[in-house]
C-alpha positions as a printed NumPy array, in Angstrom:
array([[120.124, 116.079, 126.609],
       [121.99 , 112.855, 125.872],
       [123.846, 112.612, 122.6  ],
       [122.848, 109.716, 120.309],
       [125.231, 106.794, 120.457],
       [127.327, 105.774, 117.479],
       [125.128, 102.695, 117.043],
       [121.985, 104.867, 116.878],
       [123.596, 107.164, 114.318],
       [124.614, 104.199, 112.151],
       [121.095, 102.775, 112.325],
       [119.616, 106.154, 111.38 ],
       [122.009, 106.466, 108.445],
       [121.093, 102.982, 107.241],
       [117.403, 103.883, 107.232],
       [118.174, 107.168, 105.473],
       [120.039, 105.326, 102.74 ],
       [117.076, 103.02 , 102.164],
       [114.84 , 106.061, 101.895],
       [117.016, 108.229,  99.674],
       [119.35 , 105.987,  97.686],
       [119.03 , 105.965,  93.952],
       [116.792, 109.017,  93.63 ],
       [113.027, 108.466,  93.516],
       [112.857, 105.117,  95.275],
       [110.063, 106.209,  97.604],
       [107.945, 106.599,  94.513],
       [108.218, 102.972,  93.477],
       [106.823, 100.798,  96.254],
       [105.838,  97.682,  94.336],
       [104.897,  94.453,  96.099],
       [104.699,  90.953,  94.584],
       [103.04 ,  87.842,  96.045],
       [102.183,  84.286,  94.973],
       [ 99.338,  81.903,  95.853],
       [ 98.813,  78.252,  94.905],
       [ 95.279,  76.86 ,  94.679],
       [ 94.084,  73.43 ,  95.722],
       [ 93.899,  72.351,  92.072],
       [ 97.559,  73.327,  91.608],
       [ 96.934,  76.652,  89.845],
       [ 99.658,  79.222,  90.535],
       [ 98.858,  82.954,  90.571],
       [101.527,  85.662,  90.845],
       [100.32 ,  89.166,  91.59 ],
       [101.938,  92.546,  91.959],
       [101.182,  96.199,  92.535],
       [103.035,  98.826,  90.533],
       [103.62 , 102.112,  92.338],
       [105.104, 105.277,  90.909],
       [104.116, 108.599,  92.453],
       [106.267, 111.008,  90.412],
       [104.477, 110.892,  87.06 ],
       [102.163, 108.563,  85.179],
       [104.035, 105.687,  83.572],
       [101.298, 105.444,  80.916],
       [101.235, 101.674,  80.833],
       [ 99.788,  99.904,  77.813],
       [ 98.738,  96.364,  77.076],
       [101.201,  94.86 ,  74.601],
       [101.076,  91.615,  72.609],
       [104.379,  90.437,  71.126],
       [104.173,  87.853,  68.325],
       [106.633,  85.087,  67.575],
       [109.651,  85.931,  65.404],
       [109.594,  89.628,  66.35 ],
       [113.005,  91.317,  66.042],
       [114.599,  93.002,  69.083],
       [117.758,  95.039,  69.574],
       [119.168,  95.723,  73.022],
       [120.297,  99.155,  74.182],
       [123.8  , 100.249,  75.188],
       [125.212, 103.296,  77.043],
       [126.899, 104.674,  73.915],
       [123.866, 104.251,  71.676],
       [125.329, 101.456,  69.58 ],
       [123.109,  98.453,  68.811],
       [123.232,  95.888,  71.566],
       [122.281,  92.235,  71.513],
       [119.859,  91.221,  68.767],
       [117.358,  88.361,  68.87 ],
       [113.979,  87.217,  67.642],
       [111.125,  86.116,  69.843],
       [110.595,  82.357,  70.02 ],
       [107.407,  82.694,  72.045],
       [104.478,  85.07 ,  72.074],
       [104.11 ,  87.347,  75.082],
       [101.347,  89.452,  76.627],
       [102.41 ,  92.152,  79.058],
       [102.28 ,  95.749,  80.222],
       [104.847,  98.295,  79.112],
       [105.909, 101.692,  80.469],
       [106.699, 105.13 ,  79.078],
       [105.099, 104.196,  75.728],
       [108.351, 102.471,  74.778],
       [107.429,  98.771,  74.567],
       [109.524,  98.151,  77.675],
       [107.829,  95.485,  79.783],
       [107.379,  95.619,  83.548],
       [105.028,  92.609,  83.578],
       [104.487,  89.753,  81.17 ],
       [103.374,  86.175,  80.579],
       [104.499,  84.141,  77.61 ],
       [102.579,  81.402,  75.825],
       [104.536,  78.699,  77.676],
       [103.589,  79.948,  81.125],
       [106.722,  81.888,  82.12 ],
       [105.869,  85.112,  83.926],
       [108.099,  87.979,  85.001],
       [107.747,  91.135,  87.076],
       [110.192,  94.056,  87.117],
       [110.667,  95.755,  90.511],
       [112.624,  98.856,  91.49 ],
       [115.871,  98.212,  93.387],
       [117.426, 101.626,  94.156],
       [120.727, 101.978,  95.932],
       [121.668,  98.328,  95.359],
       [121.442,  97.622,  91.628],
       [124.886,  97.905,  90.058],
       [125.254,  96.691,  86.493],
       [128.139,  95.157,  84.619],
       [130.77 ,  97.454,  83.143],
       [130.065,  98.181,  79.492],
       [132.654,  97.083,  76.953],
       [131.856,  98.326,  73.415],
       [133.686,  95.297,  72.046],
       [131.024,  93.113,  73.676],
       [128.041,  95.188,  72.56 ],
       [126.601,  92.124,  70.805],
       [125.955,  90.629,  74.277],
       [124.732,  93.827,  75.93 ],
       [121.231,  94.597,  77.18 ],
       [119.946,  97.601,  79.084],
       [118.127,  96.978,  82.39 ],
       [114.724,  97.395,  80.746],
       [115.612,  95.038,  77.862],
       [116.018,  92.003,  80.108],
       [112.304,  91.31 ,  80.615],
       [111.622,  91.171,  76.863],
       [114.644,  88.978,  76.257],
       [113.785,  86.392,  78.899],
       [110.045,  86.28 ,  78.192],
       [110.488,  85.894,  74.434],
       [113.216,  83.238,  74.585],
       [112.694,  81.149,  77.745],
       [110.198,  78.505,  78.875],
       [111.416,  77.717,  82.379],
       [113.477,  79.032,  85.262],
       [116.22 ,  76.639,  84.113],
       [116.174,  78.367,  80.715],
       [116.418,  81.749,  82.45 ],
       [119.456,  80.678,  84.443],
       [121.175,  79.535,  81.237],
       [120.199,  82.669,  79.3  ],
       [121.57 ,  84.994,  81.979],
       [125.006,  83.422,  81.579],
       [125.179,  84.639,  77.985],
       [124.304,  88.312,  78.419],
       [125.752,  91.467,  79.936],
       [123.34 ,  93.852,  81.621],
       [124.831,  97.339,  81.345],
       [123.822, 100.754,  82.749],
       [121.726, 102.378,  80.028],
       [120.211, 105.664,  81.289],
       [116.473, 106.223,  80.933],
       [115.841, 109.915,  80.099],
       [112.56 , 109.989,  82.027],
       [114.376, 109.471,  85.338],
       [117.901, 110.568,  84.44 ],
       [119.677, 107.336,  85.377],
       [119.904, 103.659,  84.535],
       [116.762, 102.159,  86.09 ],
       [117.808, 100.157,  89.164],
       [115.732,  96.984,  88.941],
       [115.492,  93.378,  90.037],
       [113.159,  90.666,  88.743],
       [110.78 ,  88.02 ,  90.062],
       [110.396,  85.109,  87.622],
       [107.988,  82.159,  87.877],
       [107.513,  79.231,  85.52 ],
       [104.595,  76.869,  85.013],
       [105.989,  74.346,  87.504],
       [105.848,  76.949,  90.277],
       [109.617,  77.37 ,  90.478],
       [110.442,  80.977,  91.398],
       [113.63 ,  83.016,  91.453],
       [114.662,  86.6  ,  92.093],
       [117.333,  88.007,  89.774],
       [119.433,  90.923,  91.011],
       [122.266,  92.928,  89.498],
       [124.685,  93.875,  92.274],
       [128.384,  94.748,  92.377],
       [128.578,  94.227,  88.628],
       [127.329,  90.648,  88.836],
       [124.076,  88.816,  88.176],
       [122.844,  87.105,  91.348],
       [120.019,  84.557,  91.399],
       [118.075,  83.626,  94.529],
       [115.557,  80.833,  94.941],
       [112.289,  82.418,  96.106],
       [110.074,  79.71 ,  97.638],
       [107.989,  82.268,  99.56 ],
       [106.926,  83.902,  96.286],
       [107.24 ,  87.416,  97.725],
       [109.251,  90.435,  96.594],
       [109.378,  94.174,  97.318],
       [112.258,  96.587,  96.719],
       [115.565,  97.437,  98.445],
       [117.738,  96.163, 100.015],
       [118.856,  92.862,  98.499],
       [116.595,  89.812,  98.53 ],
       [118.733,  87.782, 100.93 ],
       [118.606,  90.661, 103.441],
       [114.794,  90.508, 103.378],
       [114.741,  86.763, 104.022],
       [117.172,  87.178, 106.923],
       [115.035,  89.988, 108.356],
       [112.111,  87.558, 108.545],
       [113.8  ,  86.021, 111.579],
       [112.84 ,  89.143, 113.542],
       [109.159,  88.267, 113.087],
       [108.935,  84.534, 113.751],
       [106.655,  85.335, 116.705],
       [103.842,  86.406, 114.38 ],
       [100.88 ,  84.045, 114.243],
       [ 97.324,  84.006, 112.87 ],
       [ 96.259,  82.491, 116.196],
       [ 95.056,  84.937, 118.842],
       [ 97.11 ,  85.335, 121.985],
       [ 95.793,  83.334, 124.959],
       [ 94.202,  84.967, 127.964],
       [ 96.571,  85.726, 130.805],
       [ 95.869,  85.919, 134.514],
       [ 97.763,  88.439, 136.64 ],
       [ 96.975,  88.324, 140.355],
       [ 93.166,  88.258, 140.546],
       [ 92.642,  89.789, 137.081],
       [ 91.998,  88.044, 133.768],
       [ 93.389,  89.753, 130.671],
       [ 92.141,  88.776, 127.243],
       [ 92.893,  90.232, 123.797],
       [ 90.591,  93.106, 122.922],
       [ 89.74 ,  91.567, 119.557],
       [ 90.885,  89.342, 116.724],
       [ 94.343,  89.602, 115.235],
       [ 96.334,  89.744, 118.463],
       [ 98.73 ,  87.105, 117.164],
       [ 99.942,  89.603, 114.545],
       [100.794,  92.358, 117.015],
       [104.14 ,  93.71 , 115.895],
       [103.415,  93.377, 112.191],
       [104.964,  96.499, 110.585],
       [102.476,  98.728, 108.817],
       [104.522, 101.385, 107.004],
       [105.25 , 101.616, 103.261],
       [108.982, 100.783, 103.401],
       [110.149,  97.732, 101.417],
       [111.271,  95.747, 104.502],
       [107.897,  96.253, 106.191],
       [105.945,  95.409, 103.063],
       [108.001,  92.235, 102.613],
       [107.094,  91.082, 106.131],
       [103.407,  91.877, 105.613],
       [103.366,  90.134, 102.231],
       [104.78 ,  86.947, 103.752],
       [102.367,  87.141, 106.696],
       [ 99.308,  87.692, 104.512],
       [100.144,  84.995, 101.955],
       [101.056,  82.424, 104.584],
       [ 97.758,  83.016, 106.403],
       [ 95.538,  83.434, 103.326],
       [ 92.389,  81.37 , 103.027],
       [ 92.569,  78.162, 101.006],
       [ 91.647,  78.867,  97.39 ],
       [ 90.118,  76.355,  95.018],
       [ 91.398,  77.252,  91.557],
       [ 92.989,  79.962,  89.442],
       [ 90.032,  82.397,  89.404],
       [ 89.573,  81.984,  93.158],
       [ 93.295,  82.575,  93.74 ],
       [ 93.089,  85.658,  91.525],
       [ 90.377,  87.118,  93.786],
       [ 92.44 ,  86.401,  96.899],
       [ 95.59 ,  87.901,  95.339],
       [ 93.743,  91.133,  94.56 ],
       [ 92.274,  91.184,  98.084],
       [ 95.704,  90.802,  99.675],
       [ 97.321,  93.368,  97.394],
       [ 94.697,  95.935,  98.372],
       [ 96.638,  96.123, 101.652],
       [ 99.599,  97.525,  99.723],
       [ 97.911, 100.289,  97.73 ],
       [ 99.789, 103.557,  98.218],
       [ 97.917, 106.899,  98.242],
       [ 99.278, 109.498,  95.866],
       [100.724, 111.678,  98.621],
       [102.182, 108.955, 100.827],
       [104.988, 107.853,  98.521],
       [106.129, 111.15 ,  97.059],
       [109.747, 112.071,  97.534],
       [111.61 , 115.28 ,  96.776],
       [111.929, 116.821,  93.346],
       [109.54 , 117.78 ,  90.609],
       [106.325, 115.831,  90.132],
       [103.765, 115.723,  87.388],
       [100.826, 113.855,  88.864],
       [ 98.086, 115.632,  86.93 ],
       [ 95.359, 113.139,  86.063],
       [ 96.668, 110.521,  88.497],
       [ 94.457, 109.107,  91.26 ],
       [ 96.921, 106.906,  93.118],
       [100.589, 105.99 ,  93.365],
       [ 99.434, 102.415,  92.738],
       [ 99.07 , 102.771,  88.988],
       [ 97.996,  99.202,  88.254],
       [ 97.667,  95.827,  89.946],
       [ 98.159,  92.567,  88.059],
       [ 97.295,  88.957,  88.892],
       [ 98.783,  86.398,  86.509],
       [ 97.261,  82.921,  86.507],
       [100.315,  81.072,  85.267],
       [ 98.69 ,  77.648,  85.125],
       [ 95.693,  78.749,  83.06 ],
       [ 97.673,  81.43 ,  81.176],
       [ 95.418,  84.378,  82.001],
       [ 96.437,  87.92 ,  82.967],
       [ 94.009,  89.94 ,  85.106],
       [ 94.455,  93.599,  86.01 ],
       [ 92.823,  96.753,  87.321],
       [ 94.161, 100.307,  87.325],
       [ 94.259, 103.54 ,  89.291],
       [ 91.363, 104.819,  87.173],
       [ 89.115, 101.769,  87.014],
       [ 89.105,  98.935,  89.544],
       [ 86.97 ,  96.73 ,  87.344],
       [ 88.982,  93.555,  86.738],
       [ 89.844,  92.924,  83.103],
       [ 91.61 ,  89.915,  81.638],
       [ 93.615,  88.677,  78.665],
       [ 93.352,  84.959,  77.944],
       [ 96.873,  84.319,  76.702],
       [ 96.072,  80.657,  76.025],
       [ 93.371,  81.714,  73.557],
       [ 95.742,  83.776,  71.394],
       [ 97.078,  82.082,  68.267],
       [100.544,  83.609,  68.174],
       [101.264,  81.846,  64.866],
       [ 98.636,  83.977,  63.148],
       [ 99.903,  87.345,  64.361],
       [101.44 ,  88.828,  61.239],
       [101.161,  92.559,  61.889],
       [103.868,  92.95 ,  64.523],
       [103.433,  94.094,  68.102],
       [ 99.873,  94.978,  69.084],
       [ 99.313,  97.745,  71.613],
       [ 96.15 ,  98.909,  73.353],
       [ 95.435, 101.148,  76.362],
       [ 94.93 ,  99.597,  79.776],
       [ 91.865, 101.854,  80.198],
       [ 89.588, 102.642,  77.264],
       [ 88.236, 105.43 ,  79.445],
       [ 90.055, 106.69 ,  82.529],
       [ 86.947, 106.57 ,  84.699],
       [ 85.632, 104.066,  87.227],
       [ 83.172, 101.574,  85.744],
       [ 80.112, 101.717,  88.025],
       [ 77.028,  99.549,  87.713],
       [ 73.828, 101.377,  88.668],
       [ 71.611,  98.956,  90.603],
       [ 69.088, 101.535,  91.788],
       [ 65.544, 100.079,  91.67 ],
       [ 63.505, 101.829,  88.972]])
């Protein structure tokens, strides 16, 4: 039996690191995509996967002038600020920590897991007044920024430091996809103790490794096409594709972040033309159905508490940035629900943050159309 070459061993180790780095990364297989309609409406959508335990997401409405305090590794108060803009989003762990949100000015943000590559800035207690934990950043940017330009400026004034989250036993390794009302999109990553910002014109994001690696990896798939392969004649025989889709032969189909990134680009670039925001919302949900992860398929090692869960895809969100509407469905109920952010008068919210469950009942809403 031949021994594996050094190159094969290195390749295997690289794959192993992607699979195992940072603990439960296999359990967080989120995918984000963007579509633009013919009328100019921009819709960003994402799946949120977590197959270890239920994140217990809630719908949260943040009013203007709400006070925030960032977290630090030593428990001292971090950066403090007040919200300039109202926000509607989804939190996790019943802690008012946003993973998704849209503010009243049309800035939207999604938090994505980035294990093995996220490395935060070193914490200096003397600079605690500038410090935010990884899960504070979404609230800070959504409540204080209007545009991607604002986000770039705001990130220069903060330090993102490694604050452990007790639920997972480490500082959550994350990166962010941010979109403003003009359609400008960026990915923000925290690597080697620095904040890195990438332009994201494809509007797609998954997980590890770093964003620029994913865009380079796209070069391996430039042969993919929505057009079927032509018939080919060999000797006296004619060979034709067996069915539709032959132009996408070679499209990776596994759940790893690199493969999902390639599929997300392929599906969004070949999506049907959509007319407006609601039509784009339907197409975003249709595409994201290709990325739903069964409960067993994404489980890694270690203890799990999946009682009551139906899927590793806990919720799916489509945010119509142009019309300021958030749509979502969940692992329990695939009926699409919405929050019309534009219809909320954030000036009149005087009772602080408002929280409600994503599902009033954790059962599928089924319409009975049986003839009676």
